[in-house]
N, C-alpha and C positions, 0 to 999 in steps of 0.2 A: 586643707590641713599643713601645709608650712608655718603658716600664723595659727593655727594652735598649738603644736609643740612645741612653737617658741614659747608660748606663753606659759606650758607647763616646766619647758625649761627657765624660767626667771625663777617658778616657782619655788623646785626643788634646790635651786643654787642658792636661795634664797634663807630655804630652809637647816643646808648646809652649811650655812655662815653665821649660824648662830654660836659653831663648835671656832668656825675661825678669831669669834671674838676674845677668846681667851688666852691667841695668842699676843692679843692689843698691847698687855702690858710690859714687852720690854721694848715695845717700838711705835711711836705715835704716827711715823709715814704711815705706818700698814694698815694704821687702824682708817688715815686720813684716803688710803689707798681703797682700802675695803668700801667706806661710804659710798665713796664717791661711784664704786661699781656697782652699788645698790640703786642710788640716782640714775646710773645711765639705763641699768638694766628697767627699771619704773618707767623710765621714759618710750623707752622702744617699746614695752610689753601693753602699753596700753596705748599707742600708735598704731605699732604693726599688727597685734592681738587684741585688745580687750574692744577697741572698736569696732575695726570688722569685722568681727563676729558677735556681737551685740547690732551691729547694722542688718548683719545678715539673717541672726535669729527672729529680727522684728521685725524684717520684710518675709519671710518664711509666715510669721504669725500673719500676719495680713493676709498674705497671700491664702495662708489658710483658713481665714475667715471670710473673704469672700466665697472661699469654693464652699464652705458648709452652707453657710448662706441662701448660692445660689440650687445648692441642695435636697435644700430644705424647700425653697419654691417648687423645684420640680415634682418632690413628694407633694405640696399641696396640687399641683399637675394629677396628677398619678390619682389622687383622689375625688377629681372631678372626671378625668375619664373612669375610673370607676363606677361613677353614676353614672355614667353615659351607657356602659355597659350594660347594667341592670336594668338601663332601662329608664332610670329616674329621670331624666332628661334627655332632650336632644342636644347632638355634639354641639350646635348653633348658639344655644341656651348655654352652654357649662363653658367653651369659648370665649364669649361675651366677658361672664361673670369671672371665672380666673384672669382675663384681661383686665376687668374697672376694677379686680381686687389689689392686684400688683402693681397698678399705674397709684396705688394708696399707700402702698408698704415703704416707710421710709424708715431710717436707724441710723445712727453716727451720732457722736456729741455732739451736732448741732439738729442732728433730726435730721439732716437734709441728705443723706446718702441714699440711692434710691435702686431700682429695679428696671430694665425696657425689655421688651420684647422684638423682635425678628423674625420673619419667615427664611425660609432657603430662598427666594427667589434674587436679592435677598429687597423685602417691602418691610416696613415697620408697621410694627403691629400698634404697638403705645410704648411713648418715651414721656413722661409726667417735666420734664424741662425743656423738650422740642416735642410740643403739640402741632406744630407745623408740619412734622415729620410724616407725622400717623395715615394710615394708610399708600405713604410716596412709593415710588421705586428710591433706592437708596443704592443700589450695588455702584451708583457714578458718587457716591458722595466721598468726600475727599478729607484729609485734616490738612493744616498748613502743610507740613513736610510734602504731604502729594501722599499719602497711604488710603487705600480705598479701606477703611478698616471695616467695613459693613461685608467685604467682598470676603476676607480674609476671616471673619466671623466664620461666616462658611466652608470657606476651606479647611478652618482648625476643626470645624464640625461633623464636616467628611470625612477627614482625614482620620480624626479620633476620637473622637463621639464631643470631646468639652480638651477644653485647653486656656492657656492666657496669651494673650497680648497684647501689646502696649503700642499707646496712640497718644496723640493731642488733641486734648477737648476740655471743652470749658467747665469751670470751675461750679461744681453742681448747679443753680442755680443764675449766674452771675454770667449769660454770655458773653461780653467783653473781654470776661479775663481764657485764655485757652495755656492751661499746662498741659507737661506731661500724666499720662493714667496709663493704668495697668487695670484691664479686668479681666477676670473670668468666666465666662460662657462655655453653656452646656447645651447641646441640642435635645427637642422632648420630641420622641420619633413621630408618635400619634398623630402629632397634630403638625409637624412642619415646624415648631418655628422653634425659637434660639434662646433662648432665657440669658442676660447676666446683668453684671455688677461689676465696679472696680473701690481700685482706690486713687488716694492722687498722689505721686511719690514724694512730693511739696510736703503732705502730710507726717512723711516718716522720715524724712530729711531735717526737717523743723523738731519731728519728736528725738531725733538721737543729737541734732543742735542740742539742744536741753539736756541730757545725757553728757555728752562730749563737755559742756560747759562745770556739768559739778567735777568730771572727770580733772578736769584742766584745776579747777583750783585747789582739791583735791591735791591732786599733784604738786602745787603752787605753796600749799600750804605745808608737804611731806619737805619739797625741796628748800623751802624755807628754815623749815625744820633740822637739818642734812645742813643748812648751809651754818645756819649758827651753833649746831653741833661743832664742823670744819674749825671756826673759827674759833671759838673754845679750848679744842684743840691744840688749836694751833701759839695762842696765844696766854695761855698757861699751861706748860708742862707741867707744873708742881702738883695740879688736878688733875691729875690724867685720871685715875682712881675713880672720882668721880664721875667723869665726860665719860670714860669707857663707860659706867652705869648706866650713865641715861641715854649711849647708842647704843646700849643691848637693849635695853627699852625700848627707843624708838625701832631697833631691827626685829624687834620680838613682834612691834606691832605689823611693820611691813612682814614679817614672815605669815604673821597670823591673814592681813587680806592674801598674800599667793596660797595661801595655804586654803582659803578660802575659794579662792579663783580657781582651783586643783582638786579642789572635790565634789565643786558645781560642775566638774565635766562632766557632758555622757560620754565619757571614753574611756577607755582604763589606760592608767600611768601606772609605766613601771619605770622607778632608778637603778642602771643596771651599774657593775662594779666592771672594769679595763678586760673582764674575762668573759663576760653577757649574763653574769648571775644574777638575780635578781637583791636590789638591799633596802625598798624600798616598792609599796601600792599604792594607789587610791583606796580610797575608800571603794570605790565603786568599780573598780576590779577585784577588792578582798571578798566583795557583797556577791561577786559574779563566782569566786570560783569557792563562795561558802569557807573561805577559810580568813582565822585574824593575821594583827602585821606581825608578828613576833615568828608564826608558820611561813610567811610567805620569802626570807632571809635567806640567801646560797640558791636558791632554785634556779636552771637552767630556763632560759626564755621560751626554748624547747620544749619544756614541759604543757607551757600552761595552752600552748596553739598546737594544736596535733596535727596541725599541716605540715608543717615548717620543722625540716632533720635538724638534728644537730650540727650536717656538717654546711646547711642555709647559714644557721646562725653562724659559725665560724666562719665562714664567708661575708655574711653581714659584718659585721665585728672586725674584721681583717680591712674590708674596703672602707671604712667609717674611719680605720686607726687611719689609714694611707691617704685619707681622701681629707680626712676633717670636714669633710660636708656630710647631711641627711642621705640616710640611704634607706629608700624605698622596696615594700613586697608585698605581693599579695599571697593568701594563703588562704585557706578553707579548713574546719575542723568541723563535721560530719555536715547539716544544715547552713552551716552560719558561715559568712566570708568576711574576713578583716581587711584591713590597710594596716600594715608596718610602716610602723615612718621609727628609724633609729634616731639620734642626733648625739654627735659628740661633744664632751662636755673638756673646754680645755682649763687647765691653768694657767697663770701669767707665766709660763717660762715655757708653756708649751705645750704642754705634757697631759694625753689624755687620760682623765683622774676616772672615768667615766662616763655612762651615756644614759639617756633620755629613749621609752622607746611607747612612744605614742599609739595604743591600738584601734581602731576603727572600725566599726560595727559597719558592713557594705554590703550587707548582703539584698537590701530592699534595690539597693541602686543593680545591682546584679541578676538579679529575677528581675527587672525594669529591662535592663540590657537585655537578657534573655525572650522576657518578651517581645521585647522589640527587633530582635533578631528572629524571631518564631512568625512573626507579625509579615518579615521583610521576603522573608520563605514562602508564605504561604502568599504576598502578593506576587512573585516572581510566580509561584507555578498558577497565579491565574491567569495574569499574563500568558506564560507559556500557552496555557490550555483555554485559553478565548475560542469563544468560534469566530469573532470581528479578527481584522485584524489591524495589529494597538504595535503606533511607531510611535517614536519620541523625538522632536525634533527641536535644535540649539540652531538659535536665527531662522537660521531654511535649508537646512542643513540636516539630513534622518541623522538620528546615531544612536539609536537601539528599535527592534522591532521584533516581536513574534512568532512563533513558527508559522503563522495562520499567515500572517503579515506577505513573507516568502512564497505561500502557498499560490495567495492574491496575483502576487506580480512573476511568479514563478523565476524565481533566482534564484544566490543562493547571497545570503548574508553582507558579504565582504561585495558583493554586485551591487547592495543597496543603500547599504551604510555609508556616509560621506555627499553622496547625491542629492539634487534638488525636490520636490514634492513635481515642480514640472516638466522635470525630464525622465518621467512614467504615464507624461501625459500626451494626448496629441493636439499638436501646433495651437487646434481651435476646439473651443466646448460646442455644443448643440445648439448652443444658441446664438456661435459667430464669434465671442468672444476671446481674445488670445488666451491662453492659458496658464505662460508666464507671468503676464500682467496681472488675470484675475485672481492667480495662487497668490502672489504677492502680496496683493492687498488682502484676501483673508489671514496671512500668515500676519502681516500687520497689526491687524483690528485685532487677532485675536493675542497678541504680544501685547496690546493696549488695557487686554482687559476685558476686551468682549468674545465671550463666548459665541464663537459658529460655527452652524449648523448647514447643511447645505448636500448639494447631491451633485454629484463630478464621473465624467467621463475618466475612468483609468484608461491607460495602455501597458501589458506586461513586460515581459523583456522577451516575448517570443511577438510579440509584436498584435498579440488580440487584444482587444479592446473588450473592457467592461464597466457595469455603470456602479456606482455604488453612493451610499450616502455615509459623508463625513461630518466628525466634528472634530471640534481646535477648542484647547481647552490649555487654559496656560495654569501654570505648576510652577513653583522656585524648590529648589533645591541646593543646600549649601551657600545658598543667597546668589546663584543662579536661576536666572529662568530659562524656563523651557517649553515646550507644547506639547500635550500630548493629547495624536489624532486618532480617531476611531474608524478603519473605516471596512464596512460593512457592504458588500458583495448581494444587489439588489436586481441583476441579471433578472434571473429568475423569474423577479414579481412582476419586473416591469414586461414580461414576456405574457406569465400570466393574466395581469393589465390587459395587453393587448387583448390575448386571446378570449378572454373576458368579451372584452367590445368588440370583438370578433363576433359572440357568440349572441352577443344582444343584437348586434345588426342582425343577424340572420334569424332569428327569433321575433322580430318585429318582419322581417320578408314573409316569413312563414307564418305569420299572424295576417298580412297583406291575404296573401294564396288562399288562405284559408277562406276568410272571405270573399274574396273574390271567383273562388271556387263552387262556393254555396251560392252565389246571384250568379252563377254559370248556371250550376244545374239544377237554379228554380228557371233559372229563363227558358234551359233546352226541357224540362218537365211542362212550361206552359207552353210550350212553343208545340209540342209533342201534342199535349194532349187537344190545343186549341186545332192545329193545323191536320194531327192524323183524326184523334180519336173526334172531333169535335167536328169536322165533314162529315164523316164515315154515318156519323150518329141524324147528322145533319137530312143525309141520303135516303134513310130509315127510316127515318121520318115525312118525306117526302114521298117514300114509298106507299108509309102508311096513307098518309093521305088520297094518293089516284086510289088506292084499294077499296076506298071508302067510296067512290064516284065510279066508282067501277069494280062491282065487287066480282065481274065474269076475267079481272086480270090474276086471282088468286094465287095460281098457280106460276106464275110467274113472278107473282112478290117474292112467294115461301122461297126460290130461286135465289132471288138479289139477297134477300134478309139472309138468306142463310150464307150466301157468299160475304156478308155484310156482315154479320157477326161472328163468323170465322176469323176476318182480317182484325175487328176489335179485340181479341182476344189473343192475336197472337203481337199486337203493339201492346197488349196489357204485361204478357210476358215479358214481351224485351222491358215492356220500364221496371219490371217487377228486380227483371236479373241485372238492370241497370244500377239501380237502388239495391239489391241486397240478391247475389244471384242465388238461389234459391238449390242450381246443382253440387253446393257444395255442399247443403243440409244433406241429402238425397245420397250425392255419387262422390263425396270426397274431392278432396282438394285438385290428386292427378287429373280424373275424369276431367273436374271443371275446369283443367285449365288444357287440355287437349281441345274441349268444347268453346274455349274462345279464342284459342287457334283459327277453329273452323271457320266460327263467324266473324274473327274481324279480317280472317284476309282469303274467305271465299273468292271474292268480286276482285281481288288485287293481282298482280303482277307475281307478288315475291310467290319465292318457294322455302318455305317454314320447314325444317328439322327439327322434331322432336326428340330427349330423350329422357322422359320420363320417367320414373320408378312407381310401380302401379302399388307398390305395397305400401307404403307413406300415407297409405287415405284411411287410419286410425291412428297413427305414429304422432300426427301435425294436430296439435289444439285450434279450436276451432278462430280463437280470436288472431290466432300464427297465421293457419289459413288462411282467414282475411285480409291479411294484409297484404301474403305473399299477392296472393288474386290483384287485390287492388295495383299492386307495383309491377305485371302486367299489365294490366289493363292503361297503366302509365307508359312502360315503355314499347308498347305495340301500338299506341297513338302518338307517339312522338316520331317509331321509325317511318309510319305512315305518315305522316305531314312533311320531313323533314329530312328525313336519310337519304331518298333517292336510292336507298338498295334495291337489291333483286333478289338478296337472300340471307334466311337469318335462321338464328341454330335456340336453340332455349333445352336446357337440359335443368332438370331436377331432382338432385340426390340428393342421400345420406354422410356423412363424412364424419369417420369419430364420432363425436358427440354434437351435432350438428345439421342441419338444411341446407342443402347448397342451392342458390339459387341462379343459372348464367346464361346470359343473350347474347348475343353477339351478331352485328351486319355486318357485310359489306358495301356502308354506303357512305358520303364525302365524309364523314367525321366532322370534325370541328378544334378548336383551340379552349379547353377545358377551365383555364385562364381567361378567358375574354370573355366576356358583356355578349349574353347567349338570350332571349326569351324562350319561355320555356311555356306547352302549355300544360292546364292543371295544378298538380300539386306542385313538378317540376323535380327534377333533382335532388333537391331542398325538403321536398313531402319525402320522397322515397327515401330518403336516409332517414327523417325521423321515424318514418316506419318502424325501419330495420332497427332501430335503437330505442325504439320502444318496447322488444321482443329481447334488449338487450346483442343486440348485434349492431352491425354496419351494412354499408355498401359503398361498395367502390368504383369507381369509373373510369375507364384509361380509352385515348380519344388522342386524333391528332389528323390537321388538315388529310383528306385523302385515304385514311387508314380504317374508316369505318370507326363503329362504336362498342366496347363489349362493356357488360355490366356485369358483376358480381356481389351478390348479396348473400350474407349467412346470419343465422338465428339458434343460437344455442337451442337443446332441448330440453326441459323440467327432467331433473334427475332421475323424481319417479318415471317417465312413460321410457328413459331409458334403461331402469334397471327394467320397464318391465319384455323393452321391446329384444 
């Protein structure tokens, strides 16, 4: 901005010098002084204004060119992705075709400028001049200055979607020549690609050099003319009028050059008098306000910029008068923002004759600043509301964290900041490694540019341990390297994993027990059929054979046959009941349990007390009744075989919306946490029967205190309403 105002100052001063030439008739020394002033202003303007402005504008145009070229390639990728969405080709085919097409694209004067593609890992997808990198991991690739340029491409795209990156790279297709380069990269999110192309700084510098030489030659020509003019003035005062005329012509040419510069600047330029009123405005300003040049004169500066008041203009003018240096201020006119630079014009006597005001439209800059501020606010909101703990480290110390991190470590922010991560860890990790040494290794690796992902056991401020997934990623802010640490509590996940593994173990055990129970049941049936029914039927067969030989023994045979058939019938009923108790279908669960108690304990030393609600007969569904019956069979079998008890109680009742089965004995008990063989389905089988109906079963026991079992079965809502 300061260079631009200097350029305009030179132009307007040159314009005013035409009027000064009228006074040259009276003093040749004054003419020489003016000529030298013009020479000095031209030299200063060229070196401090023209060349920097041209170089900046040329670089901006080059940047804009590669940005638009890259956007064109992204548009081409969009067309391929649209074909994929329409089902015209597969994504793999589209990616291959696009990569092949981009690899062949060239532009530039020598048709050697190119595009490349890498992905977000980063791996090289295609590079026309470096095919040796295609398909390879390029995250560790560095330029001669040590910059991980492809990692930087990924960082810029992740943070902003696109942007410019400067680095060192080979000159087009010449790998032996490494030069500075500026590239524009943009991400293509559907495919995870980054497309880029660049400009070589030397190209711009060479072009600037050509312009500089042209301007220097022009300057030398003007300087030679001015020198010749000065020599003529000094050498021959008698021809002063001719010399003045020649000087005026030369000065008009110079003024025309300055006027051209003023008119071609895309900023509004005002020449002000010593009070701050306009006396001149360039064509850009006149066009902007729709006013002719003669209408501009005498209008106060505050008229043109509604965002500043007369008092502000007065203070600015007063400051310029006192300090005689450039003064800048921001102002807003409706939706447009301006930066005003006011520069004093001082004559040889040190008196301020006027001022130049350069007004630059900085709306886009302001919008960008507001956008950046909004992005920062959003990122801060995301940072504070994230479900994971997010911490920022400088070297190996915390410098910032979000609310979730404080919840995880159960401390205040001041207790966390400036501490090291290993200060919130046990001395050793579960694998036996030293927490401080291992944490330091992870931090150093991340700072070296290698992202870290690992599990870690932390210790909160109150001493509680928790497991977490941790990621460490390096980022740079204002030239400083930091680490972003994301801490995700996985304690619940690990507990769920352990519970799942335990469930799998239990399911495998249940499966083995079911298979064993089936085999045991088959053996029992086989044994009973063979030992009981088989023997009795064999005896009946012998009796029939005897009857055939001795018909006179018919009465005795009938008595024996009747006894054997009665015994066989009883055995069959017992086997039927063992397979499926028919009493449940005929009498209902309550009476079936009473019969089961009588059958199992009638020949034992047990004293059995029952409290079975007879009204539950029609309330309990058939499949639930069978499960309760089988659980009781298992409980009674285990009590007889293992308990050494003398007394057992059995209770079956309804409570709220559930059936409650409870048994208790006064036996020797056992430790439920220890290993203990169990007959039949065992405890696991009983629990599984209860859970099949949405209920559960709980066992309480300890050595010397007997066993208490309680199972509950929720009733279906329809039966509850009927009840």
